[in-house]
Every structure is written in structure tokens, then in C-alpha cells.
PDB file of N, CA, C and O in Angstrom:
ATOM      1  N   MET A   1      89.990 133.385 122.125  1.00  0.00           N
ATOM      2  CA  MET A   1      90.000 133.174 120.697  1.00  0.00           C
ATOM      3  C   MET A   1      88.677 132.580 120.221  1.00  0.00           C
ATOM      4  O   MET A   1      88.515 132.335 119.026  1.00  0.00           O
ATOM      5  N   GLY A   2      87.754 132.349 121.105  1.00  0.00           N
ATOM      6  CA  GLY A   2      86.445 131.869 120.699  1.00  0.00           C
ATOM      7  C   GLY A   2      86.307 130.356 120.647  1.00  0.00           C
ATOM      8  O   GLY A   2      85.239 129.859 120.288  1.00  0.00           O
ATOM      9  N   LEU A   3      87.344 129.609 120.990  1.00  0.00           N
ATOM     10  CA  LEU A   3      87.269 128.154 120.961  1.00  0.00           C
ATOM     11  C   LEU A   3      86.788 127.644 122.313  1.00  0.00           C
ATOM     12  O   LEU A   3      87.383 127.940 123.349  1.00  0.00           O
ATOM     13  N   HIS A   4      85.715 126.882 122.290  1.00  0.00           N
ATOM     14  CA  HIS A   4      85.173 126.305 123.512  1.00  0.00           C
ATOM     15  C   HIS A   4      85.134 124.790 123.348  1.00  0.00           C
ATOM     16  O   HIS A   4      84.660 124.284 122.330  1.00  0.00           O
ATOM     17  N   THR A   5      85.625 124.077 124.336  1.00  0.00           N
ATOM     18  CA  THR A   5      85.652 122.617 124.291  1.00  0.00           C
ATOM     19  C   THR A   5      84.573 122.070 125.205  1.00  0.00           C
ATOM     20  O   THR A   5      84.450 122.486 126.357  1.00  0.00           O
ATOM     21  N   ASN A   6      83.797 121.140 124.686  1.00  0.00           N
ATOM     22  CA  ASN A   6      82.777 120.466 125.479  1.00  0.00           C
ATOM     23  C   ASN A   6      83.423 119.214 126.076  1.00  0.00           C
ATOM     24  O   ASN A   6      83.608 118.218 125.376  1.00  0.00           O
ATOM     25  N   TRP A   7      83.763 119.261 127.348  1.00  0.00           N
ATOM     26  CA  TRP A   7      84.483 118.162 127.984  1.00  0.00           C
ATOM     27  C   TRP A   7      83.603 116.942 128.209  1.00  0.00           C
ATOM     28  O   TRP A   7      84.119 115.852 128.455  1.00  0.00           O
ATOM     29  N   HIS A   8      82.278 117.103 128.130  1.00  0.00           N
ATOM     30  CA  HIS A   8      81.389 115.939 128.232  1.00  0.00           C
ATOM     31  C   HIS A   8      81.483 115.076 126.973  1.00  0.00           C
ATOM     32  O   HIS A   8      81.312 113.859 127.047  1.00  0.00           O
ATOM     33  N   LYS A   9      81.752 115.687 125.824  1.00  0.00           N
ATOM     34  CA  LYS A   9      81.845 114.952 124.569  1.00  0.00           C
ATOM     35  C   LYS A   9      83.282 114.523 124.241  1.00  0.00           C
ATOM     36  O   LYS A   9      83.494 113.688 123.362  1.00  0.00           O
ATOM     37  N   THR A  10      84.242 115.079 124.931  1.00  0.00           N
ATOM     38  CA  THR A  10      85.646 114.796 124.646  1.00  0.00           C
ATOM     39  C   THR A  10      86.057 113.466 125.256  1.00  0.00           C
ATOM     40  O   THR A  10      85.650 113.119 126.365  1.00  0.00           O
ATOM     41  N   LYS A  11      86.875 112.726 124.509  1.00  0.00           N
ATOM     42  CA  LYS A  11      87.390 111.442 124.988  1.00  0.00           C
ATOM     43  C   LYS A  11      88.907 111.444 124.815  1.00  0.00           C
ATOM     44  O   LYS A  11      89.443 112.110 123.930  1.00  0.00           O
ATOM     45  N   ILE A  12      89.582 110.690 125.670  1.00  0.00           N
ATOM     46  CA  ILE A  12      91.034 110.555 125.601  1.00  0.00           C
ATOM     47  C   ILE A  12      91.348 109.102 125.305  1.00  0.00           C
ATOM     48  O   ILE A  12      90.789 108.186 125.908  1.00  0.00           O
ATOM     49  N   GLN A  13      92.263 108.915 124.353  1.00  0.00           N
ATOM     50  CA  GLN A  13      92.688 107.564 124.007  1.00  0.00           C
ATOM     51  C   GLN A  13      94.207 107.508 124.073  1.00  0.00           C
ATOM     52  O   GLN A  13      94.897 108.359 123.511  1.00  0.00           O
ATOM     53  N   ASN A  14      94.716 106.503 124.759  1.00  0.00           N
ATOM     54  CA  ASN A  14      96.153 106.277 124.856  1.00  0.00           C
ATOM     55  C   ASN A  14      96.557 105.332 123.729  1.00  0.00           C
ATOM     56  O   ASN A  14      96.016 104.232 123.616  1.00  0.00           O
ATOM     57  N   ILE A  15      97.500 105.752 122.900  1.00  0.00           N
ATOM     58  CA  ILE A  15      97.993 104.908 121.820  1.00  0.00           C
ATOM     59  C   ILE A  15      99.468 104.648 122.078  1.00  0.00           C
ATOM     60  O   ILE A  15     100.258 105.582 122.213  1.00  0.00           O
ATOM     61  N   GLY A  16      99.831 103.384 122.146  1.00  0.00           N
ATOM     62  CA  GLY A  16     101.230 103.038 122.371  1.00  0.00           C
ATOM     63  C   GLY A  16     101.382 102.054 123.503  1.00  0.00           C
ATOM     64  O   GLY A  16     100.441 101.349 123.867  1.00  0.00           O
ATOM     65  N   THR A  17     102.581 102.013 124.059  1.00  0.00           N
ATOM     66  CA  THR A  17     102.903 100.996 125.047  1.00  0.00           C
ATOM     67  C   THR A  17     102.700 101.438 126.487  1.00  0.00           C
ATOM     68  O   THR A  17     102.604 100.598 127.382  1.00  0.00           O
ATOM     69  N   ARG A  18     102.636 102.701 126.719  1.00  0.00           N
ATOM     70  CA  ARG A  18     102.458 103.172 128.106  1.00  0.00           C
ATOM     71  C   ARG A  18     101.020 102.971 128.560  1.00  0.00           C
ATOM     72  O   ARG A  18     100.096 102.904 127.750  1.00  0.00           O
ATOM     73  N   ASP A  19     100.856 102.877 129.874  1.00  0.00           N
ATOM     74  CA  ASP A  19      99.515 102.722 130.443  1.00  0.00           C
ATOM     75  C   ASP A  19      98.742 104.030 130.325  1.00  0.00           C
ATOM     76  O   ASP A  19      99.300 105.121 130.436  1.00  0.00           O
ATOM     77  N   ALA A  20      97.450 103.884 130.097  1.00  0.00           N
ATOM     78  CA  ALA A  20      96.583 105.057 130.023  1.00  0.00           C
ATOM     79  C   ALA A  20      96.416 105.643 131.416  1.00  0.00           C
ATOM     80  O   ALA A  20      96.450 104.902 132.398  1.00  0.00           O
ATOM     81  N   PRO A  21      96.239 106.945 131.524  1.00  0.00           N
ATOM     82  CA  PRO A  21      95.985 107.535 132.833  1.00  0.00           C
ATOM     83  C   PRO A  21      94.667 107.030 133.398  1.00  0.00           C
ATOM     84  O   PRO A  21      93.734 106.737 132.651  1.00  0.00           O
ATOM     85  N   ARG A  22      94.596 106.932 134.706  1.00  0.00           N
ATOM     86  CA  ARG A  22      93.364 106.423 135.337  1.00  0.00           C
ATOM     87  C   ARG A  22      92.219 107.410 135.196  1.00  0.00           C
ATOM     88  O   ARG A  22      91.118 107.041 134.787  1.00  0.00           O
ATOM     89  N   THR A  23      92.475 108.640 135.528  1.00  0.00           N
ATOM     90  CA  THR A  23      91.455 109.679 135.388  1.00  0.00           C
ATOM     91  C   THR A  23      92.122 110.976 134.944  1.00  0.00           C
ATOM     92  O   THR A  23      93.281 111.250 135.256  1.00  0.00           O
ATOM     93  N   VAL A  24      91.355 111.748 134.214  1.00  0.00           N
ATOM     94  CA  VAL A  24      91.820 113.068 133.789  1.00  0.00           C
ATOM     95  C   VAL A  24      90.697 114.051 134.103  1.00  0.00           C
ATOM     96  O   VAL A  24      89.546 113.836 133.724  1.00  0.00           O
ATOM     97  N   HIS A  25      91.039 115.109 134.785  1.00  0.00           N
ATOM     98  CA  HIS A  25      90.068 116.150 135.113  1.00  0.00           C
ATOM     99  C   HIS A  25      90.544 117.465 134.518  1.00  0.00           C
ATOM    100  O   HIS A  25      91.686 117.878 134.720  1.00  0.00           O
ATOM    101  N   ILE A  26      89.657 118.115 133.784  1.00  0.00           N
ATOM    102  CA  ILE A  26      89.944 119.431 133.218  1.00  0.00           C
ATOM    103  C   ILE A  26      88.787 120.329 133.593  1.00  0.00           C
ATOM    104  O   ILE A  26      87.631 120.007 133.318  1.00  0.00           O
ATOM    105  N   ASP A  27      89.088 121.457 134.221  1.00  0.00           N
ATOM    106  CA  ASP A  27      88.070 122.392 134.716  1.00  0.00           C
ATOM    107  C   ASP A  27      87.044 121.677 135.585  1.00  0.00           C
ATOM    108  O   ASP A  27      85.841 121.904 135.455  1.00  0.00           O
ATOM    109  N   ASN A  28      87.528 120.813 136.472  1.00  0.00           N
ATOM    110  CA  ASN A  28      86.698 120.034 137.379  1.00  0.00           C
ATOM    111  C   ASN A  28      85.713 119.119 136.649  1.00  0.00           C
ATOM    112  O   ASN A  28      84.701 118.720 137.225  1.00  0.00           O
ATOM    113  N   GLN A  29      85.996 118.785 135.397  1.00  0.00           N
ATOM    114  CA  GLN A  29      85.171 117.861 134.619  1.00  0.00           C
ATOM    115  C   GLN A  29      86.014 116.615 134.343  1.00  0.00           C
ATOM    116  O   GLN A  29      87.148 116.721 133.877  1.00  0.00           O
ATOM    117  N   ALA A  30      85.459 115.435 134.630  1.00  0.00           N
ATOM    118  CA  ALA A  30      86.159 114.185 134.324  1.00  0.00           C
ATOM    119  C   ALA A  30      86.034 113.914 132.832  1.00  0.00           C
ATOM    120  O   ALA A  30      84.936 113.949 132.277  1.00  0.00           O
ATOM    121  N   VAL A  31      87.176 113.640 132.182  1.00  0.00           N
ATOM    122  CA  VAL A  31      87.195 113.332 130.758  1.00  0.00           C
ATOM    123  C   VAL A  31      87.270 111.815 130.607  1.00  0.00           C
ATOM    124  O   VAL A  31      88.107 111.162 131.229  1.00  0.00           O
ATOM    125  N   GLU A  32      86.390 111.263 129.776  1.00  0.00           N
ATOM    126  CA  GLU A  32      86.317 109.811 129.610  1.00  0.00           C
ATOM    127  C   GLU A  32      87.555 109.293 128.882  1.00  0.00           C
ATOM    128  O   GLU A  32      88.006 109.880 127.899  1.00  0.00           O
ATOM    129  N   ILE A  33      88.095 108.179 129.383  1.00  0.00           N
ATOM    130  CA  ILE A  33      89.245 107.527 128.770  1.00  0.00           C
ATOM    131  C   ILE A  33      88.741 106.256 128.095  1.00  0.00           C
ATOM    132  O   ILE A  33      88.092 105.428 128.733  1.00  0.00           O
ATOM    133  N   VAL A  34      89.041 106.101 126.798  1.00  0.00           N
ATOM    134  CA  VAL A  34      88.546 104.968 126.021  1.00  0.00           C
ATOM    135  C   VAL A  34      89.722 104.211 125.407  1.00  0.00           C
ATOM    136  O   VAL A  34      90.798 104.772 125.204  1.00  0.00           O
ATOM    137  N   SER A  35      89.503 102.936 125.117  1.00  0.00           N
ATOM    138  CA  SER A  35      90.535 102.144 124.450  1.00  0.00           C
ATOM    139  C   SER A  35      90.227 101.975 122.964  1.00  0.00           C
ATOM    140  O   SER A  35      91.090 101.548 122.197  1.00  0.00           O
ATOM    141  N   LYS A  36      88.996 102.309 122.550  1.00  0.00           N
ATOM    142  CA  LYS A  36      88.600 102.181 121.156  1.00  0.00           C
ATOM    143  C   LYS A  36      87.459 103.144 120.875  1.00  0.00           C
ATOM    144  O   LYS A  36      86.581 103.338 121.715  1.00  0.00           O
ATOM    145  N   PHE A  37      87.471 103.750 119.684  1.00  0.00           N
ATOM    146  CA  PHE A  37      86.338 104.556 119.266  1.00  0.00           C
ATOM    147  C   PHE A  37      86.278 104.591 117.747  1.00  0.00           C
ATOM    148  O   PHE A  37      87.239 104.223 117.072  1.00  0.00           O
ATOM    149  N   THR A  38      85.150 105.035 117.214  1.00  0.00           N
ATOM    150  CA  THR A  38      84.953 105.104 115.780  1.00  0.00           C
ATOM    151  C   THR A  38      85.097 106.548 115.330  1.00  0.00           C
ATOM    152  O   THR A  38      84.440 107.447 115.854  1.00  0.00           O
ATOM    153  N   TYR A  39      85.967 106.755 114.351  1.00  0.00           N
ATOM    154  CA  TYR A  39      86.219 108.084 113.814  1.00  0.00           C
ATOM    155  C   TYR A  39      86.102 108.010 112.300  1.00  0.00           C
ATOM    156  O   TYR A  39      86.833 107.258 111.655  1.00  0.00           O
ATOM    157  N   LEU A  40      85.185 108.788 111.730  1.00  0.00           N
ATOM    158  CA  LEU A  40      84.933 108.806 110.286  1.00  0.00           C
ATOM    159  C   LEU A  40      84.674 107.411 109.736  1.00  0.00           C
ATOM    160  O   LEU A  40      85.116 107.076 108.638  1.00  0.00           O
ATOM    161  N   GLY A  41      83.955 106.600 110.504  1.00  0.00           N
ATOM    162  CA  GLY A  41      83.562 105.275 110.049  1.00  0.00           C
ATOM    163  C   GLY A  41      84.596 104.181 110.253  1.00  0.00           C
ATOM    164  O   GLY A  41      84.344 103.034 109.882  1.00  0.00           O
ATOM    165  N   SER A  42      85.739 104.490 110.823  1.00  0.00           N
ATOM    166  CA  SER A  42      86.779 103.487 111.052  1.00  0.00           C
ATOM    167  C   SER A  42      87.039 103.349 112.544  1.00  0.00           C
ATOM    168  O   SER A  42      87.067 104.336 113.279  1.00  0.00           O
ATOM    169  N   ASP A  43      87.228 102.105 112.978  1.00  0.00           N
ATOM    170  CA  ASP A  43      87.530 101.852 114.389  1.00  0.00           C
ATOM    171  C   ASP A  43      89.011 102.085 114.640  1.00  0.00           C
ATOM    172  O   ASP A  43      89.864 101.608 113.891  1.00  0.00           O
ATOM    173  N   ILE A  44      89.301 102.815 115.689  1.00  0.00           N
ATOM    174  CA  ILE A  44      90.674 103.093 116.091  1.00  0.00           C
ATOM    175  C   ILE A  44      90.841 102.544 117.490  1.00  0.00           C
ATOM    176  O   ILE A  44      90.095 102.914 118.397  1.00  0.00           O
ATOM    177  N   ASP A  45      91.834 101.644 117.680  1.00  0.00           N
ATOM    178  CA  ASP A  45      92.029 101.093 119.016  1.00  0.00           C
ATOM    179  C   ASP A  45      93.383 101.527 119.575  1.00  0.00           C
ATOM    180  O   ASP A  45      94.245 102.021 118.848  1.00  0.00           O
ATOM    181  N   SER A  46      93.546 101.335 120.864  1.00  0.00           N
ATOM    182  CA  SER A  46      94.731 101.817 121.569  1.00  0.00           C
ATOM    183  C   SER A  46      95.992 101.040 121.246  1.00  0.00           C
ATOM    184  O   SER A  46      97.096 101.537 121.470  1.00  0.00           O
ATOM    185  N   GLU A  47      95.851  99.832 120.725  1.00  0.00           N
ATOM    186  CA  GLU A  47      97.014  99.014 120.417  1.00  0.00           C
ATOM    187  C   GLU A  47      97.748  99.509 119.181  1.00  0.00           C
ATOM    188  O   GLU A  47      98.913  99.170 118.974  1.00  0.00           O
ATOM    189  N   GLY A  48      97.088 100.295 118.371  1.00  0.00           N
ATOM    190  CA  GLY A  48      97.716 100.806 117.165  1.00  0.00           C
ATOM    191  C   GLY A  48      97.617  99.864 115.983  1.00  0.00           C
ATOM    192  O   GLY A  48      98.165 100.151 114.919  1.00  0.00           O
ATOM    193  N   TYR A  49      96.930  98.744 116.147  1.00  0.00           N
ATOM    194  CA  TYR A  49      96.764  97.790 115.058  1.00  0.00           C
ATOM    195  C   TYR A  49      95.428  98.020 114.376  1.00  0.00           C
ATOM    196  O   TYR A  49      94.489  98.535 114.985  1.00  0.00           O
ATOM    197  N   SER A  50      95.348  97.643 113.138  1.00  0.00           N
ATOM    198  CA  SER A  50      94.098  97.811 112.405  1.00  0.00           C
ATOM    199  C   SER A  50      93.453  96.471 112.074  1.00  0.00           C
ATOM    200  O   SER A  50      92.605  96.410 111.183  1.00  0.00           O
ATOM    201  N   TYR A  51      93.828  95.402 112.760  1.00  0.00           N
ATOM    202  CA  TYR A  51      93.262  94.081 112.483  1.00  0.00           C
ATOM    203  C   TYR A  51      91.742  94.045 112.615  1.00  0.00           C
ATOM    204  O   TYR A  51      91.083  93.492 111.734  1.00  0.00           O
ATOM    205  N   PRO A  52      91.159  94.599 113.658  1.00  0.00           N
ATOM    206  CA  PRO A  52      89.688  94.564 113.738  1.00  0.00           C
ATOM    207  C   PRO A  52      89.034  95.281 112.560  1.00  0.00           C
ATOM    208  O   PRO A  52      87.999  94.837 112.062  1.00  0.00           O
ATOM    209  N   GLU A  53      89.622  96.373 112.118  1.00  0.00           N
ATOM    210  CA  GLU A  53      89.066  97.126 110.995  1.00  0.00           C
ATOM    211  C   GLU A  53      89.212  96.337 109.694  1.00  0.00           C
ATOM    212  O   GLU A  53      88.308  96.350 108.860  1.00  0.00           O
ATOM    213  N   ILE A  54      90.334  95.656 109.517  1.00  0.00           N
ATOM    214  CA  ILE A  54      90.544  94.836 108.326  1.00  0.00           C
ATOM    215  C   ILE A  54      89.533  93.687 108.300  1.00  0.00           C
ATOM    216  O   ILE A  54      88.945  93.400 107.257  1.00  0.00           O
ATOM    217  N   HIS A  55      89.333  93.037 109.437  1.00  0.00           N
ATOM    218  CA  HIS A  55      88.365  91.936 109.512  1.00  0.00           C
ATOM    219  C   HIS A  55      86.940  92.418 109.240  1.00  0.00           C
ATOM    220  O   HIS A  55      86.147  91.709 108.620  1.00  0.00           O
ATOM    221  N   ARG A  56      86.622  93.624 109.706  1.00  0.00           N
ATOM    222  CA  ARG A  56      85.297  94.179 109.469  1.00  0.00           C
ATOM    223  C   ARG A  56      85.082  94.408 107.975  1.00  0.00           C
ATOM    224  O   ARG A  56      84.030  94.065 107.434  1.00  0.00           O
ATOM    225  N   HIS A  57      86.077  94.986 107.315  1.00  0.00           N
ATOM    226  CA  HIS A  57      85.959  95.227 105.874  1.00  0.00           C
ATOM    227  C   HIS A  57      85.891  93.924 105.086  1.00  0.00           C
ATOM    228  O   HIS A  57      85.147  93.827 104.110  1.00  0.00           O
ATOM    229  N   LEU A  58      86.663  92.919 105.504  1.00  0.00           N
ATOM    230  CA  LEU A  58      86.613  91.623 104.822  1.00  0.00           C
ATOM    231  C   LEU A  58      85.246  90.957 104.966  1.00  0.00           C
ATOM    232  O   LEU A  58      84.741  90.349 104.023  1.00  0.00           O
ATOM    233  N   SER A  59      84.657  91.076 106.147  1.00  0.00           N
ATOM    234  CA  SER A  59      83.334  90.465 106.334  1.00  0.00           C
ATOM    235  C   SER A  59      82.273  91.194 105.509  1.00  0.00           C
ATOM    236  O   SER A  59      81.356  90.559 104.988  1.00  0.00           O
ATOM    237  N   ILE A  60      82.385  92.508 105.384  1.00  0.00           N
ATOM    238  CA  ILE A  60      81.450  93.260 104.545  1.00  0.00           C
ATOM    239  C   ILE A  60      81.611  92.836 103.084  1.00  0.00           C
ATOM    240  O   ILE A  60      80.622  92.607 102.387  1.00  0.00           O
ATOM    241  N   ALA A  61      82.864  92.734 102.625  1.00  0.00           N
ATOM    242  CA  ALA A  61      83.122  92.334 101.233  1.00  0.00           C
ATOM    243  C   ALA A  61      82.620  90.920 100.982  1.00  0.00           C
ATOM    244  O   ALA A  61      82.050  90.653  99.924  1.00  0.00           O
ATOM    245  N   GLY A  62      82.816  90.010 101.929  1.00  0.00           N
ATOM    246  CA  GLY A  62      82.319  88.643 101.772  1.00  0.00           C
ATOM    247  C   GLY A  62      80.810  88.598 101.682  1.00  0.00           C
ATOM    248  O   GLY A  62      80.251  87.828 100.902  1.00  0.00           O
ATOM    249  N   SER A  63      80.157  89.414 102.469  1.00  0.00           N
ATOM    250  CA  SER A  63      78.698  89.481 102.431  1.00  0.00           C
ATOM    251  C   SER A  63      78.218  89.984 101.065  1.00  0.00           C
ATOM    252  O   SER A  63      77.255  89.459 100.506  1.00  0.00           O
ATOM    253  N   ILE A  64      78.889  90.989 100.542  1.00  0.00           N
ATOM    254  CA  ILE A  64      78.524  91.532  99.234  1.00  0.00           C
ATOM    255  C   ILE A  64      78.718  90.488  98.149  1.00  0.00           C
ATOM    256  O   ILE A  64      77.859  90.320  97.284  1.00  0.00           O
ATOM    257  N   MET A  65      79.840  89.789  98.191  1.00  0.00           N
ATOM    258  CA  MET A  65      80.118  88.790  97.165  1.00  0.00           C
ATOM    259  C   MET A  65      79.100  87.643  97.211  1.00  0.00           C
ATOM    260  O   MET A  65      78.716  87.115  96.167  1.00  0.00           O
ATOM    261  N   SER A  66      78.670  87.261  98.400  1.00  0.00           N
ATOM    262  CA  SER A  66      77.670  86.190  98.488  1.00  0.00           C
ATOM    263  C   SER A  66      76.322  86.650  97.931  1.00  0.00           C
ATOM    264  O   SER A  66      75.554  85.835  97.421  1.00  0.00           O
ATOM    265  N   GLN A  67      76.033  87.945  98.026  1.00  0.00           N
ATOM    266  CA  GLN A  67      74.789  88.466  97.468  1.00  0.00           C
ATOM    267  C   GLN A  67      74.832  88.513  95.942  1.00  0.00           C
ATOM    268  O   GLN A  67      73.788  88.582  95.293  1.00  0.00           O
ATOM    269  N   LEU A  68      76.037  88.476  95.368  1.00  0.00           N
ATOM    270  CA  LEU A  68      76.187  88.538  93.919  1.00  0.00           C
ATOM    271  C   LEU A  68      76.223  87.162  93.259  1.00  0.00           C
ATOM    272  O   LEU A  68      76.507  87.067  92.065  1.00  0.00           O
ATOM    273  N   ASP A  69      75.945  86.103  94.003  1.00  0.00           N
ATOM    274  CA  ASP A  69      75.962  84.751  93.436  1.00  0.00           C
ATOM    275  C   ASP A  69      75.044  84.613  92.230  1.00  0.00           C
ATOM    276  O   ASP A  69      75.405  83.966  91.247  1.00  0.00           O
ATOM    277  N   ASN A  70      73.867  85.212  92.294  1.00  0.00           N
ATOM    278  CA  ASN A  70      72.933  85.129  91.165  1.00  0.00           C
ATOM    279  C   ASN A  70      73.487  85.815  89.924  1.00  0.00           C
ATOM    280  O   ASN A  70      73.241  85.370  88.804  1.00  0.00           O
ATOM    281  N   VAL A  71      74.230  86.891  90.119  1.00  0.00           N
ATOM    282  CA  VAL A  71      74.836  87.588  88.982  1.00  0.00           C
ATOM    283  C   VAL A  71      75.869  86.692  88.315  1.00  0.00           C
ATOM    284  O   VAL A  71      75.903  86.595  87.088  1.00  0.00           O
ATOM    285  N   TRP A  72      76.710  86.039  89.107  1.00  0.00           N
ATOM    286  CA  TRP A  72      77.757  85.178  88.550  1.00  0.00           C
ATOM    287  C   TRP A  72      77.172  83.997  87.782  1.00  0.00           C
ATOM    288  O   TRP A  72      77.791  83.511  86.835  1.00  0.00           O
ATOM    289  N   ARG A  73      75.998  83.533  88.173  1.00  0.00           N
ATOM    290  CA  ARG A  73      75.382  82.366  87.524  1.00  0.00           C
ATOM    291  C   ARG A  73      74.655  82.709  86.222  1.00  0.00           C
ATOM    292  O   ARG A  73      74.310  81.813  85.453  1.00  0.00           O
ATOM    293  N   GLN A  74      74.424  83.978  85.975  1.00  0.00           N
ATOM    294  CA  GLN A  74      73.704  84.392  84.766  1.00  0.00           C
ATOM    295  C   GLN A  74      74.518  84.062  83.522  1.00  0.00           C
ATOM    296  O   GLN A  74      75.655  84.513  83.385  1.00  0.00           O
ATOM    297  N   GLN A  75      73.945  83.280  82.621  1.00  0.00           N
ATOM    298  CA  GLN A  75      74.617  82.910  81.375  1.00  0.00           C
ATOM    299  C   GLN A  75      74.583  84.046  80.357  1.00  0.00           C
ATOM    300  O   GLN A  75      75.463  84.149  79.503  1.00  0.00           O
ATOM    301  N   ARG A  76      73.564  84.896  80.452  1.00  0.00           N
ATOM    302  CA  ARG A  76      73.378  85.947  79.442  1.00  0.00           C
ATOM    303  C   ARG A  76      74.279  87.156  79.659  1.00  0.00           C
ATOM    304  O   ARG A  76      74.432  87.969  78.747  1.00  0.00           O
ATOM    305  N   LEU A  77      74.878  87.300  80.838  1.00  0.00           N
ATOM    306  CA  LEU A  77      75.746  88.445  81.097  1.00  0.00           C
ATOM    307  C   LEU A  77      77.187  88.111  80.731  1.00  0.00           C
ATOM    308  O   LEU A  77      77.676  87.016  81.006  1.00  0.00           O
ATOM    309  N   SER A  78      77.858  89.080  80.104  1.00  0.00           N
ATOM    310  CA  SER A  78      79.264  88.866  79.760  1.00  0.00           C
ATOM    311  C   SER A  78      80.123  89.014  81.021  1.00  0.00           C
ATOM    312  O   SER A  78      79.686  89.568  82.030  1.00  0.00           O
ATOM    313  N   LEU A  79      81.334  88.512  80.938  1.00  0.00           N
ATOM    314  CA  LEU A  79      82.243  88.599  82.076  1.00  0.00           C
ATOM    315  C   LEU A  79      82.553  90.053  82.415  1.00  0.00           C
ATOM    316  O   LEU A  79      82.641  90.401  83.592  1.00  0.00           O
ATOM    317  N   SER A  80      82.719  90.907  81.410  1.00  0.00           N
ATOM    318  CA  SER A  80      83.018  92.318  81.690  1.00  0.00           C
ATOM    319  C   SER A  80      81.863  92.993  82.427  1.00  0.00           C
ATOM    320  O   SER A  80      82.090  93.821  83.309  1.00  0.00           O
ATOM    321  N   THR A  81      80.625  92.644  82.069  1.00  0.00           N
ATOM    322  CA  THR A  81      79.461  93.204  82.768  1.00  0.00           C
ATOM    323  C   THR A  81      79.419  92.721  84.212  1.00  0.00           C
ATOM    324  O   THR A  81      79.144  93.502  85.123  1.00  0.00           O
ATOM    325  N   LYS A  82      79.688  91.445  84.422  1.00  0.00           N
ATOM    326  CA  LYS A  82      79.704  90.900  85.784  1.00  0.00           C
ATOM    327  C   LYS A  82      80.773  91.583  86.631  1.00  0.00           C
ATOM    328  O   LYS A  82      80.541  91.893  87.799  1.00  0.00           O
ATOM    329  N   LEU A  83      81.937  91.816  86.045  1.00  0.00           N
ATOM    330  CA  LEU A  83      83.018  92.474  86.790  1.00  0.00           C
ATOM    331  C   LEU A  83      82.675  93.921  87.112  1.00  0.00           C
ATOM    332  O   LEU A  83      83.020  94.411  88.187  1.00  0.00           O
ATOM    333  N   ARG A  84      81.998  94.614  86.195  1.00  0.00           N
ATOM    334  CA  ARG A  84      81.589  95.993  86.468  1.00  0.00           C
ATOM    335  C   ARG A  84      80.562  96.035  87.595  1.00  0.00           C
ATOM    336  O   ARG A  84      80.625  96.905  88.463  1.00  0.00           O
ATOM    337  N   ILE A  85      79.619  95.097  87.582  1.00  0.00           N
ATOM    338  CA  ILE A  85      78.624  95.024  88.667  1.00  0.00           C
ATOM    339  C   ILE A  85      79.314  94.767  89.999  1.00  0.00           C
ATOM    340  O   ILE A  85      78.965  95.376  91.010  1.00  0.00           O
ATOM    341  N   CYS A  86      80.281  93.878  90.002  1.00  0.00           N
ATOM    342  CA  CYS A  86      81.025  93.556  91.223  1.00  0.00           C
ATOM    343  C   CYS A  86      81.784  94.776  91.728  1.00  0.00           C
ATOM    344  O   CYS A  86      81.773  95.056  92.927  1.00  0.00           O
ATOM    345  N   ALA A  87      82.442  95.503  90.835  1.00  0.00           N
ATOM    346  CA  ALA A  87      83.214  96.679  91.231  1.00  0.00           C
ATOM    347  C   ALA A  87      82.319  97.773  91.793  1.00  0.00           C
ATOM    348  O   ALA A  87      82.642  98.380  92.814  1.00  0.00           O
ATOM    349  N   VAL A  88      81.197  98.025  91.129  1.00  0.00           N
ATOM    350  CA  VAL A  88      80.272  99.057  91.604  1.00  0.00           C
ATOM    351  C   VAL A  88      79.692  98.674  92.952  1.00  0.00           C
ATOM    352  O   VAL A  88      79.559  99.528  93.828  1.00  0.00           O
ATOM    353  N   SER A  89      79.340  97.397  93.139  1.00  0.00           N
ATOM    354  CA  SER A  89      78.776  96.947  94.416  1.00  0.00           C
ATOM    355  C   SER A  89      79.785  97.105  95.536  1.00  0.00           C
ATOM    356  O   SER A  89      79.417  97.498  96.643  1.00  0.00           O
ATOM    357  N   SER A  90      81.040  96.809  95.276  1.00  0.00           N
ATOM    358  CA  SER A  90      82.076  96.937  96.306  1.00  0.00           C
ATOM    359  C   SER A  90      82.269  98.375  96.712  1.00  0.00           C
ATOM    360  O   SER A  90      82.423  98.665  97.898  1.00  0.00           O
ATOM    361  N   VAL A  91      82.266  99.279  95.762  1.00  0.00           N
ATOM    362  CA  VAL A  91      82.463 100.708  96.066  1.00  0.00           C
ATOM    363  C   VAL A  91      81.288 101.244  96.867  1.00  0.00           C
ATOM    364  O   VAL A  91      81.477 102.010  97.812  1.00  0.00           O
ATOM    365  N   ILE A  92      80.079 100.850  96.497  1.00  0.00           N
ATOM    366  CA  ILE A  92      78.894 101.360  97.195  1.00  0.00           C
ATOM    367  C   ILE A  92      78.882 100.896  98.656  1.00  0.00           C
ATOM    368  O   ILE A  92      78.584 101.692  99.547  1.00  0.00           O
ATOM    369  N   TRP A  93      79.195  99.648  98.912  1.00  0.00           N
ATOM    370  CA  TRP A  93      79.049  99.103 100.260  1.00  0.00           C
ATOM    371  C   TRP A  93      80.255  99.323 101.128  1.00  0.00           C
ATOM    372  O   TRP A  93      80.115  99.319 102.351  1.00  0.00           O
ATOM    373  N   LEU A  94      81.438  99.517 100.570  1.00  0.00           N
ATOM    374  CA  LEU A  94      82.615  99.740 101.406  1.00  0.00           C
ATOM    375  C   LEU A  94      82.813 101.205 101.513  1.00  0.00           C
ATOM    376  O   LEU A  94      83.751 101.655 102.172  1.00  0.00           O
TER     377      LEU A  94
END
């Protein structure tokens, strides 16, 4: 059917309570077994929890908010303008 799999780039991840297999060989090629990998910018781990990803996003948001301290201190900007700047900054960085 024309589908070819590159087993050097393929990884296997066990999700759930069972133990991951020790080794997997397909066409005499060892396939790497991982407990965590990044897919479309999000970390996926074998435990099935997203706590590390939530903490990562919170730290990014905290960093952005600390960079906006000068905006919050501006007397000449209205509250609606400050909130729009905050919303746009959050969307761009997250």
C-alpha cells in the first residue's frame, strides 16, 4: 500500500499500569521504548498524568506576568488596555 515505517525514528510508550516491554524488535530493528516524549509541543508521560505539563504552562504564564509589571504600573493606561495587553501576551507565549 506504499506505507513505509522508519523504525529508527519510531518510539513505543507504555501508558497505564502494566510494565513496559523490555525490548521490541520489528524486522530485526530494535524499537526504542520511552516513558516520556513531546508531541505537538506537549509532554506526554507514561503515567497518564498531565501534572508536568500543567506546571510547565504555569511557569510560562508566571514568567509572562512578571514581564508585564511595567505595564501594570503605568498610570496613563486604562484597565481595559492593560487587560487586552495581558490577554494578547498570554496567547502569544502559550
